C-alpha positions as CSV (number, residue, x, y, z in Angstrom):
1,X,-35.1,135.5,48.6
2,X,-32.9,138.6,49.5
3,X,-34.9,139.7,51.8
4,X,-34.9,136.6,53.9
5,X,-31.5,135.6,55.5
6,X,-32.3,132.0,55.3
7,X,-34.1,131.5,51.6
8,X,-31.0,133.4,50.5
9,X,-28.3,131.4,52.5
10,X,-30.2,128.2,50.7
11,X,-30.5,130.3,47.6
12,X,-26.2,130.6,47.7
13,X,-25.6,126.9,49.2
14,X,-27.5,125.7,45.4
15,X,-25.6,128.2,43.4
16,X,-22.3,126.7,44.5
17,X,-23.0,123.4,44.4
18,X,-24.2,123.7,41.2
19,X,-21.0,125.3,39.7
20,X,-18.6,123.1,38.0
21,X,-16.6,123.5,40.9
22,X,-13.5,120.3,41.1
23,X,-12.9,118.8,44.6
24,X,-10.0,120.5,45.0
25,X,-11.0,123.9,45.5
26,X,-8.0,125.9,44.1
27,X,-8.8,124.1,40.9
28,X,-12.5,125.4,39.3
29,X,-13.5,125.0,35.6
30,X,-14.7,128.2,34.0
31,X,-18.0,128.6,33.8
32,X,-18.9,128.4,29.6
33,X,-23.0,127.5,29.5
34,X,-25.2,127.9,31.7
35,X,-29.0,127.2,31.4
36,X,-28.6,127.6,27.3
37,X,-26.4,130.5,27.6
38,X,-23.0,130.6,26.7
39,X,-20.5,132.5,28.2
40,X,-17.0,134.0,26.8
41,X,-14.6,135.8,29.4
42,X,-11.9,138.1,28.2
43,X,-9.0,137.8,30.9
44,X,-7.3,140.2,29.4
45,X,-10.4,143.3,29.5
46,X,-11.9,141.5,32.1
47,X,-15.0,141.8,29.4
48,X,-17.9,139.1,30.2
49,X,-20.3,138.0,26.2
50,X,-23.0,136.4,26.7
51,X,-24.8,134.8,23.6
52,X,-27.9,132.4,23.3
53,X,-26.9,131.7,19.8
54,X,-27.7,127.9,20.0
55,X,-31.1,128.3,21.6
56,X,-31.9,130.6,19.1
57,X,-31.6,128.0,16.2
58,X,-33.0,125.8,18.8
59,X,-35.9,127.7,18.5
60,X,-36.3,128.6,15.3
61,X,-35.6,125.2,13.8
62,X,-38.4,123.8,16.5
63,X,-41.1,126.1,15.1
64,X,-40.1,125.8,11.4
65,X,-39.7,129.4,11.0
66,X,-38.0,130.4,7.4
67,X,-34.8,132.1,8.1
68,X,-33.4,132.6,4.8
69,X,-35.6,134.7,2.8
70,X,-36.3,138.3,4.6
71,X,-34.1,140.3,6.7
72,X,-35.3,142.4,9.8
73,X,-33.3,145.1,11.1
74,X,-36.2,145.4,14.3
75,X,-37.8,142.7,16.2
76,X,-41.1,144.5,15.6
77,X,-42.8,146.6,12.8
78,X,-42.5,150.0,13.1
79,X,-45.6,151.5,15.4
80,X,-46.8,148.2,15.1
81,X,-50.9,147.8,16.1
82,X,-51.9,144.5,17.0
83,X,-55.2,143.2,15.2
84,X,-58.4,144.5,16.9
85,X,-61.1,143.0,18.6
86,X,-63.5,142.0,15.4
87,X,-60.9,140.3,13.8
88,X,-60.1,137.7,16.0
89,X,-62.0,135.0,15.5
90,X,-65.5,134.7,18.0
91,X,-64.1,131.1,19.0
92,X,-60.4,130.9,19.9
93,X,-58.3,128.4,17.3
94,X,-56.3,126.1,20.1
95,X,-54.0,125.1,17.9
96,X,-53.0,128.6,17.3
97,X,-53.3,129.2,20.8
98,X,-50.9,126.7,22.1
99,X,-48.5,127.4,18.9
100,X,-48.4,131.3,20.3
101,X,-48.2,130.9,24.3
102,X,-45.2,128.4,23.5
103,X,-43.4,130.8,21.0
104,X,-43.7,134.1,23.6
105,X,-42.7,131.6,26.2
106,X,-39.4,130.9,24.2
107,X,-39.2,134.6,23.4
108,X,-39.2,135.8,26.9
109,X,-36.2,133.5,27.9
110,X,-34.1,135.2,25.1
111,X,-34.7,138.3,26.9
112,X,-32.0,137.3,29.3
113,X,-29.1,138.1,26.8
114,X,-31.4,139.7,24.2
115,X,-33.6,142.7,26.2
116,X,-33.9,145.0,22.7
117,X,-36.8,142.4,22.2
118,X,-38.9,143.0,25.8
119,X,-40.9,145.0,24.3
120,X,-42.0,142.6,21.2
121,X,-42.7,140.3,23.9
122,X,-44.9,142.6,26.5
123,X,-47.0,143.5,23.5
124,X,-47.4,140.2,22.4
125,X,-48.2,138.1,25.3
126,X,-51.3,140.3,25.5
127,X,-52.7,138.3,22.6
128,X,-51.9,134.6,23.6
129,X,-55.3,133.7,24.3
130,X,-57.0,134.9,21.1
131,X,-54.0,135.4,18.7
132,X,-54.5,136.1,14.5
133,X,-52.5,134.8,12.2
134,X,-50.8,138.3,11.8
135,X,-49.8,137.7,15.5
136,X,-48.2,134.8,14.8
137,X,-46.5,136.5,11.9
138,X,-45.3,139.0,14.2
139,X,-44.2,136.4,17.0
140,X,-42.3,135.0,13.9
141,X,-40.6,138.0,13.1
142,X,-39.0,138.3,16.3
143,X,-37.4,134.9,15.8
144,X,-36.4,135.6,12.6
145,X,-34.4,139.0,13.7
146,X,-32.8,136.7,16.6
147,X,-31.8,134.5,14.4
148,X,-30.0,136.7,12.0
149,X,-28.2,138.8,15.2
150,X,-27.5,135.5,17.4
151,X,-24.1,136.2,17.5
152,X,-24.9,139.7,19.0
153,X,-23.9,139.3,22.3
154,X,-25.0,141.1,25.9
155,X,-21.3,142.3,27.0
156,X,-20.3,143.3,30.1
157,X,-17.2,145.5,30.5
158,X,-14.5,145.8,32.8
159,X,-13.9,149.0,31.9
160,X,-15.3,152.1,32.1
161,X,-18.8,152.8,29.7
162,X,-19.7,155.6,28.3
163,X,-23.3,156.5,29.5
164,X,-26.7,158.0,27.1
165,X,-25.8,161.7,29.0
166,X,-22.5,161.5,27.7
167,X,-20.6,160.9,30.6
168,X,-18.3,157.8,31.7
169,X,-19.2,155.9,34.6
170,X,-17.4,152.8,36.1
171,X,-17.5,148.9,35.2
172,X,-18.8,148.4,39.0
173,X,-21.7,151.4,38.7
174,X,-25.1,150.6,38.9
175,X,-27.4,152.9,36.5
176,X,-30.8,152.7,35.5
177,X,-33.1,154.2,32.7
178,X,-36.3,154.8,32.5
179,X,-39.0,155.6,30.4
180,X,-42.5,155.5,29.6
181,X,-45.2,155.9,26.5
182,X,-48.2,157.5,27.0
183,X,-51.2,155.6,26.2
184,X,-50.0,153.9,23.5
185,X,-52.5,150.7,24.4
186,X,-55.9,150.0,23.3
187,X,-56.6,150.5,27.0
188,X,-55.7,153.4,26.9
189,X,-52.6,151.9,29.0
190,X,-49.4,153.9,29.0
191,X,-45.6,151.3,28.6
192,X,-42.9,151.2,31.2
193,X,-39.7,150.8,30.3
194,X,-36.7,149.9,32.7
195,X,-33.2,149.3,32.3
196,X,-30.7,148.2,34.9
197,X,-27.0,148.6,34.0
198,X,-23.8,147.2,35.6
199,X,-21.2,146.8,33.6
200,X,-22.1,149.0,30.9
201,X,-24.4,146.7,29.8
202,X,-28.5,145.5,30.8
203,X,-29.0,143.0,33.8
204,X,-31.9,143.8,34.4
205,X,-34.8,145.1,32.2
206,X,-38.7,145.2,32.0
207,X,-41.6,145.9,29.6
208,X,-45.2,146.1,31.1
209,X,-48.4,148.1,30.5
210,X,-48.5,150.4,33.7
211,X,-51.7,149.5,35.9
212,X,-52.8,153.1,36.8
213,X,-53.8,155.6,34.3
214,X,-52.2,158.7,33.3
215,X,-53.5,161.8,32.0
216,X,-50.5,163.6,31.3
217,X,-47.2,162.3,29.7
218,X,-45.4,163.6,33.2
219,X,-47.4,161.6,35.0
220,X,-47.0,158.6,33.0
221,X,-43.4,159.2,33.1
222,X,-43.6,159.5,37.0
223,X,-45.4,156.1,37.5
224,X,-43.1,154.6,35.6
225,X,-40.0,156.3,38.1
226,X,-41.6,155.0,41.2
227,X,-41.5,151.8,40.1
228,X,-38.1,152.1,38.8
229,X,-36.3,153.3,41.8
230,X,-38.2,150.3,43.7
231,X,-36.2,147.9,41.6
232,X,-33.3,149.9,42.2
233,X,-33.8,149.5,46.1
234,X,-33.9,145.8,45.7
235,X,-31.5,145.9,43.2
236,X,-28.7,147.7,45.5
237,X,-29.7,145.3,48.7
238,X,-29.1,142.2,46.5
239,X,-25.5,143.5,44.9
240,X,-24.5,144.7,48.5
241,X,-25.5,140.6,49.5
242,X,-23.2,139.4,46.6
243,X,-20.7,141.5,48.1
244,X,-20.6,144.6,45.4
245,X,-19.5,147.7,47.4
246,X,-22.0,150.5,45.9
247,X,-21.3,153.0,44.0
248,X,-24.3,155.8,45.6
249,X,-26.3,157.6,44.8
250,X,-27.1,155.5,41.8
251,X,-27.4,157.1,38.7
252,X,-31.4,157.2,37.1
253,X,-31.6,158.5,33.4
254,X,-34.8,159.6,32.1
255,X,-35.2,162.1,29.5
256,X,-38.9,163.8,31.3
257,X,-37.9,167.0,32.7
258,X,-41.3,166.6,34.6
259,X,-40.8,163.3,36.1
260,X,-37.1,165.1,36.7
261,X,-38.4,168.0,38.3
262,X,-41.2,166.3,40.2
263,X,-38.3,163.8,41.8
264,X,-36.3,165.9,42.8
265,X,-38.7,169.0,44.1
266,X,-41.8,166.8,45.3
267,X,-45.4,167.5,44.6
268,X,-46.0,171.5,43.5
269,X,-49.8,172.9,42.9
270,X,-50.2,171.9,39.0
271,X,-49.4,167.8,40.0
272,X,-51.7,167.3,43.0
273,X,-53.5,164.7,41.4
274,X,-50.7,162.7,41.4
275,X,-50.7,159.7,44.1
276,X,-49.5,161.1,47.4
277,X,-47.5,158.0,47.5
278,X,-45.1,159.4,44.6
279,X,-43.6,161.6,47.3
280,X,-41.6,158.6,48.7
281,X,-39.0,159.1,45.0
282,X,-38.6,162.7,46.8
283,X,-37.3,161.0,49.5
284,X,-35.0,158.4,47.6
285,X,-33.2,161.3,45.8
286,X,-32.7,163.9,48.9
287,X,-31.5,160.2,51.4
288,X,-28.9,160.0,48.0
289,X,-30.3,156.5,47.0
290,X,-30.7,157.9,43.8
291,X,-30.0,160.8,41.3
292,X,-31.7,162.1,38.3
293,X,-29.7,162.4,35.1
294,X,-31.4,164.1,31.9
295,X,-30.8,162.6,28.8
296,X,-31.7,163.3,25.2
297,X,-34.3,161.6,24.4
298,X,-33.0,160.2,21.5
299,X,-30.0,158.5,23.9
300,X,-32.8,157.1,25.5
301,X,-32.2,153.8,26.4
302,X,-35.2,152.6,27.9
303,X,-37.3,154.1,25.0
304,X,-36.8,150.6,22.9
305,X,-38.7,149.4,25.6
306,X,-41.6,151.4,25.6
307,X,-42.8,151.4,21.7
308,X,-41.3,149.4,18.6
309,X,-39.1,152.4,17.0
310,X,-37.5,152.6,13.1
311,X,-34.6,150.8,12.2
312,X,-31.7,153.6,13.0
313,X,-33.1,154.5,16.4
314,X,-33.7,150.5,17.6
315,X,-30.1,149.6,16.6
316,X,-28.5,153.1,18.3
317,X,-30.4,152.1,21.6
318,X,-30.5,148.8,21.1
319,X,-26.5,148.6,21.8
320,X,-26.6,150.5,24.7
321,X,-29.2,148.1,26.3
322,X,-26.4,144.8,25.2
323,X,-23.3,146.8,25.7
324,X,-22.2,146.0,21.9
325,X,-23.4,146.7,18.6
326,X,-26.0,144.3,17.1
327,X,-24.5,141.8,14.7
328,X,-26.0,140.6,11.4
329,X,-25.1,137.3,10.0
330,X,-25.9,138.7,6.4
331,X,-25.1,142.6,4.7
332,X,-27.8,145.3,5.3
333,X,-28.4,146.0,1.4
334,X,-30.2,142.3,1.3
335,X,-33.2,144.0,3.6
336,X,-36.5,145.0,1.8
337,X,-37.9,148.1,3.9
């Protein structure tokens, strides 16, 4: 829409007409809930917390998911693998297919405020055509994790926030983390993870399988970086239209030395097999659209969008995405590993 002036104008008018504005333009009611997203604003710090607690509870109730049993610290089992094709029924169970589609659809909507489950959604969405009981259990596990952490907010700060590189960033500064996991899929496709930050929290994220086969981790990271920079250009354009004064260049958090070297210097003798279109990334670095920032692998927020992680790593990186610690209803000592 932000590429089309007429369409963007209609969108702005629609948003304005949908906000709870009274007849007197001076009197405006505070927005506390929109499309199931609960909004809490702190006027002193300028922070905004967004939750979908009620929506999560409704999803758990709708599918009859047991929420008082085992507590899960992560949405997906570490190194989770889907069922093999030989374990799938020859003829899909229609009832199970409908349940899987509905469950995954509900989970995808909950990623609005819970970006740390995006990888689980990406992984499970690939099996909804013919799911097994194991995969239905994996979908229900995500709901159980969300139910136990339902009060966890996606918190946008009104103050400076600490980036994964250890540096302080302004609240209105756009930053993007990008990562890739090489050939982690059954079809040897790599996984891309992208998280765009504003106000110290992820307001745009993606976890998805790459459409090109990569023969090295550097190539997989470069494919992910190219897509991430494309999103940056679009997000910059959108924020400008919304009246946000951008701080350029946009910082790109990456833990791949090869991808950073490629972005800053372009192709070398050992990377001629890279598609020429990736030179576009180098151009965006040279024209100050983006700036590459090296971050430690253990502090790469995009990692939680490319694979199922151990508990401690998941909680640490999820806190970076959310701008707030993951809050559990029950104490951790009740958890069975």
